[in-house]
C-alpha positions in Angstrom: -17.1 -2.8 20.3 -19.3 -4.6 22.5 -21.7 -3.1 25.3 -21.5 0.5 23.7 -24.8 1.4 21.6 -24.7 2.3 17.9 -25.9 5.4 16.5 -28.9 3.3 15.2 -30.0 2.6 18.3 -29.5 5.5 19.7 -31.4 6.8 17.8 -35.5 5.2 18.1 -34.2 6.8 21.8 -33.6 10.1 20.5 -37.2 10.3 19.1 -39.2 9.0 21.3 -37.3 11.6 24.0 -38.1 14.0 21.6 -42.1 12.6 21.0 -42.4 12.7 24.6 -41.4 16.5 24.7 -43.8 17.2 21.7 -46.4 15.3 23.1 -46.3 17.2 26.4 -47.0 20.8 24.2 -48.6 19.6 22.3 -51.4 18.9 25.2 -50.9 21.3 26.7 -51.1 24.4 23.5 -54.8 21.9 22.8 -55.7 22.8 26.8 -55.9 25.5 26.4 -57.8 26.0 23.4 -59.9 24.3 24.7 -60.3 26.1 27.7 -60.9 29.2 26.1 -63.6 28.2 24.7 -64.9 26.4 27.5 -64.5 30.5 28.4 -66.0 31.3 25.7 -68.8 29.9 26.0 -69.5 31.2 29.4 -68.9 34.7 28.0 -71.6 34.1 26.2 -73.8 32.5 29.0 -72.8 36.0 31.4 -73.6 38.4 28.8 -77.0 37.1 28.0 -78.1 36.9 31.4 -76.3 40.6 32.6 -78.3 42.0 29.2 -81.2 40.3 30.7 -81.0 41.7 33.7 -80.4 45.1 32.3 -83.2 44.6 30.3 -85.6 44.0 33.3 -88.0 46.0 34.6 -87.6 47.5 38.0 -88.0 44.8 41.4 -88.1 45.8 44.6 -85.9 45.8 46.5 -84.4 42.6 48.0 -85.9 42.4 52.4 -83.2 42.8 55.0 -84.2 39.2 55.5 -82.2 37.8 52.1 -79.3 40.0 51.9 -77.6 37.0 53.3 -78.7 35.1 50.4 -77.2 37.6 48.0 -74.1 37.3 46.0 -72.5 38.5 42.5 -72.8 35.3 40.3 -76.9 35.5 40.8 -77.8 39.1 42.0 -74.9 41.0 40.3 -76.8 44.3 38.0 -80.6 43.3 39.0 -82.6 46.2 38.0 -84.7 47.4 41.0 -86.3 50.1 42.8 -86.3 51.6 46.2 -87.8 54.9 47.9 -84.7 55.8 50.5 -83.5 59.1 52.5 -79.6 60.4 52.1 -78.3 60.2 54.6 -76.5 63.7 55.5 -72.8 62.1 55.9 -70.2 62.7 54.3 -69.6 61.0 50.7 -67.3 59.3 49.9 -65.2 60.0 46.0 -64.3 56.9 43.9 -61.2 57.4 41.2 -62.5 56.5 37.8 -60.6 57.3 34.0 -63.9 55.7 32.4 -66.3 53.3 32.3 -66.1 49.8 31.4 -70.2 49.4 31.4 -70.9 53.3 31.5 -70.9 54.9 27.2 -71.4 58.5 28.3 -69.1 58.4 30.8 -64.9 59.5 29.7 -61.8 60.3 31.3 -61.1 60.8 35.3 -63.0 62.1 37.8 -65.0 60.0 40.7 -67.9 58.2 41.4 -70.4 60.2 44.7 -71.4 57.1 47.0 -73.7 58.9 49.5 -75.6 56.4 52.4 -79.3 56.2 51.5 -81.7 54.5 55.2 -84.2 52.9 53.4 -87.5 53.1 55.4 -87.2 50.0 57.9 -83.0 51.8 58.7 -81.0 49.6 57.5 -78.8 51.8 54.5 -78.1 51.3 51.5 -74.8 52.4 50.4 -75.8 54.5 46.9 -73.6 55.6 43.6 -75.4 58.6 42.5 -73.0 59.4 39.7 -70.0 60.4 38.2 -68.7 63.7 38.6 -65.9 64.9 35.8 -62.2 66.3 37.5 -58.9 65.7 36.3 -58.1 67.8 40.1 -60.4 65.3 42.0 -60.4 69.3 43.7 -62.9 67.8 47.0 -64.7 71.2 47.0 -66.5 70.7 43.4 -67.6 67.0 44.6 -69.1 68.0 47.2 -70.9 71.3 45.9 -72.7 68.5 43.2 -73.8 65.9 46.0 -74.9 68.1 48.6 -78.2 69.2 46.8 -78.7 65.1 46.9 -79.4 65.4 51.2 -82.6 66.9 51.1 -84.1 64.2 54.2 -86.5 64.2 52.3 -87.5 60.2 50.3 -86.9 59.7 46.9 -87.6 57.2 44.3 -84.5 56.1 43.0 -83.8 53.2 40.4 -80.5 51.7 40.1 -78.8 48.5 40.1 -77.6 46.1 42.8 -73.2 45.9 42.6 -71.2 44.6 44.7 -68.3 45.4 46.8 -65.1 45.5 45.0 -61.7 44.4 47.4 -57.6 46.4 46.8 -55.5 44.6 45.1 -52.0 44.1 45.7 -50.7 47.4 43.0 -53.8 49.5 44.3 -52.7 52.8 45.8 -54.4 52.7 49.3 -57.4 55.1 50.0 -57.4 58.1 52.0 -60.0 58.3 54.3 -59.7 62.5 55.0 -59.4 62.9 51.6 -62.7 60.1 51.7 -61.3 58.7 49.3 -60.9 55.0 47.8 -59.5 54.0 44.0 -61.9 51.4 44.7 -65.4 50.6 45.1 -65.2 49.0 48.5 -68.5 49.9 49.9 -67.8 47.9 53.7 -64.6 50.1 54.2 -66.6 53.4 53.6 -68.8 52.7 55.5 -66.1 52.3 58.4 -64.0 54.7 57.7 -67.6 57.4 57.8 -69.9 55.3 60.5 -72.4 54.9 57.9 -74.3 52.3 59.9 -76.3 54.1 62.0 -77.6 51.2 63.7 -80.1 49.8 61.6 -77.0 47.5 59.7 -76.1 48.3 56.1 -76.7 46.4 52.9 -74.1 44.2 51.9 -74.7 45.3 48.4 -74.4 48.5 47.2 -76.4 50.6 44.3 -75.0 52.1 40.7 -78.0 55.0 40.5 -79.8 55.3 37.4 -82.9 57.2 38.4 -83.6 60.6 38.7 -81.0 62.5 37.8 -80.3 65.7 39.5 -81.1 69.5 37.6 -77.6 70.3 37.8 -76.9 67.2 36.0 -74.6 66.4 38.7 -73.6 63.8 39.7 -74.6 62.0 36.5 -76.3 58.5 37.3 -77.3 56.5 33.7 -79.0 53.0 32.4 -75.7 50.5 32.1 -74.8 48.9 28.9 -72.5 44.6 28.7 -69.4 45.4 27.4 -67.4 42.6 28.4 -64.2 41.3 26.0 -65.8 38.1 23.9 -62.1 37.8 22.5 -62.0 33.8 23.7 -62.1 32.2 20.0 -59.3 34.5 19.0 -57.0 32.8 21.9 -58.1 29.7 21.2 -56.9 29.7 18.0 -53.6 30.7 18.3 -53.2 27.9 20.9 -54.4 25.6 18.4 -51.8 26.8 15.3 -49.5 26.6 18.4 -50.4 23.5 19.5 -50.0 22.4 15.4 -46.9 23.3 14.7 -45.0 21.7 17.2 -46.4 18.6 16.0 -46.0 20.5 12.7 -41.7 21.0 13.8 -42.1 17.2 14.9 -43.1 15.1 12.2 -40.7 17.3 10.0 -37.7 16.4 12.5 -38.8 12.5 12.6 -38.5 12.5 8.4 -35.1 14.8 8.2 -34.0 12.4 11.2 -34.9 8.6 8.5 -33.4 10.4 6.0 -30.2 7.7 4.4 -26.8 9.9 6.3 -24.5 10.3 3.0 
């Protein structure tokens, strides 16, 4: 009857509708593949930059006047050497189950954070190294850290690092036990009274040397171990885009075949 679409007229509209859906899916999947390739290139640049910084000879610690200009993108993992005096203040421990930048750290324990006074009076926070301890025994940790506080200046070599913020699922810090679960050094400084009036550096130092005679806390050199699986993800996204496109072509061919 006139006014009602025939099956032949409806078929192109059905193909056109599915073509739009297929085009959107292919575009999204291909876009994700391109994004992964871009991320791969950025990761390679980052790995090269970090490798260069970690291998460089220690530079002097930036002066306090330069601290506001420092940021993680340009200064994280810079190797520095300086002299400071560990301050007789409560230490902080940051729980850890291992390390992404230390090959020699395995198993649970904590990183020992202490304030150290620079010759100009400002405080720089130092991650003095790893204390292996499955039960978070505070007495054991205190015994390990106490010998570092001698009141004498010490020549230190380490790496500039920047504070972390706790995520929504991260346990809250226990200031009473001086136990943190992220390297939130500003929160440590506030809770434990590390600021002696000269200011606290906006970064902290991952200590490389010296190693205490007891070996605990255990400082050490850092190495780059960033996951680089973006090419695999890109191939997956491009493969899915190809599958969607091929499935649409097969469907169109089947639709265009004469019905028996």
